[in-house]
N, C-alpha and C positions, 0 to 999 in steps of 0.2 A: 700509556698516556702520552700522546705525541705533542700536545701543546702545554708546556709548563709556563705559567705566568710569572714574571719577575716578582721579587719580594717587595711588598708594599710597606714602607717605613711607617706611614700613618696608621695602617691597619695594625701593625705590630705594637705601636704605642697605645692604641685603643685597647687592644687585648690586655696589655700590661696594666693599664689603669682600671679596667673592669675586673681583672683578677685580684688586684690589690683591694679594690672596693669590696668585692665579694668576701675576701678574707677578713677585712675589718668588720663588715656586717655580721659575719658568723661569730667573731669575737664578742660583739655587742650583744647579739641575740642570746648566746649561751651564757653571757656574763661570767666567763671563767676568770678565776683569780690566778694570775700568773705570779708565782712566788718570787722570781728574780727581778720583777719590776715593782714589787710591793713598796719598797722604801725609796724609789727614785723619783725625782722631780722631773716629769716628762716634758713640761713646758721649757725648763732650762736646758734640757738635752736637745729638744727641737730647735730652740733659739741658737744654740752653739753649732748645730749642723748647718742651719740656714746661714748664720754669720760666716762660718768657715767656707761654705760654697761661694758666698758672695766675695770673700777676699781672694779665693783661688780664681774665680772667673775674672775679676778685675785685674789681677796680676797677669793672667794669661793674655787678656785683651791688651794690656799695656805692653807686654812682651811682643805681641804681634804687630802692634802699631809703631812702637818706637825702636825696638832693638832688632827684630828679625829682618825688616826691609833693608837696613843698613849693613847687615852682616855680610861680609865678603865683597862689598862694593867700595871702590875708592872714594875718599872724601872729595866732593866736588867743590873746591874753593872758588870764590869769585875772583876772576883775573882782572 
């Protein structure tokens, strides 16, 4: 195969979302009882994951905006 196309990021994400959707659909259709999540509050777990991701993303963006550009550069004081 002489012409290999470059990897498409959007296509990879679409494949991931479709695969996750199919897995969730199979779990709903088969109505399987999963023993290790029987006593867990899934709403609370999802909330904690989303909140944690929000904090990490905000912290990373703050690092990029405020600390990273100034690192290694001399302080330009007004003369």
